[in-house]
N, C-alpha and C positions, 0 to 999 in steps of 0.2 A: 434609463438604467437597465442593463442587461439582466435577464432572468438567471438566477443562480440555480444550478442543478442540484438535486438531492444526491447525497452519497448513499449507496446501498452496498453492504458487505455481504458476500456469499457466506454460507455457513462454513464452507471449506476454508475461506480466507480467515474467518474469525477463529476457527479451531487452530489453524496454523499460527496465527498471531499469539494465541494463548500458549501454545506449545513453545514457541520461541521465547516468549517473555518468561515463562516458568523455568525454562532451561537456563537462561542467563541469570535470573534472580537467585537460583540455587547457590551461585558463587559470588555474584556481583549485583546485589539488589539496586544499587544506584545506577549502574549501567542499564539495567532493565527498565528502570523508570525513565532514564534519559532517552532510550530507544522508543519507548512507548509514546513519549511526548513528541519526538521527531516524527513518528508515523502519523500521529494525530494532526500535527501542524501541517505536514506536507500533503496529506490526503485532503484535509480541509481546503488547502490552497487550490486544489483541482476544481472546486466549485466556482472559483473566479477565473481560473486559467486551465480549462479542461484539457488543452492540447500541450500542456507543459512537458509531459513525458515523451519519450521517443517512440515512434511507431515501429513495432517489431514484426507485425503481420497485419494483413488487412483487418481493420477494426479493433486491433489490440495495441495497447501502448504500455510502456514500462517507465516507471519513475524511480530514480535512485533515491532511497530514503536515507541510506547510510552507506558507507563504502562497501559494506558486506551484504546489504539488503535491498531488494527491489520489490516494487509492487506492480503487479500486472492488472490493468484495468481496461474498461470499455466505456466509450462516451456514447450516450444516446441523447436524443433531443431534450429529455427532462431529467436524466440521471447520469451519475458516474457509478458504474458497477465495479467495485473492487473484487477482483476474481481470485487473486492469490498473492502470497508473500513468499519470496524466494531468498535463500542465502545464495550468494554468488558462487559458492563452491558446489551447490546442489544441482543434480541432474534434473532437467525439466521433464515433466510427464504430460 
């Protein structure tokens, strides 16, 4: 059986996730809950299928979480580093 990598979230990604969910929950709490669950399920899937997302730069991958949200991550031998969450309309920094 293959070794499952640990998920590690950067503080930047966690803060962004919190901001996104709070913003959505202000008007649509059920939608925020649904997005939160989708993010959890899809990022957990990376533990089994780390190269699921599309390579966007050397060492960086993106996974579509929802039609409007992407997660940028890096695969290392023992970890999946969740680096950022993006809204598709957002300019990348």
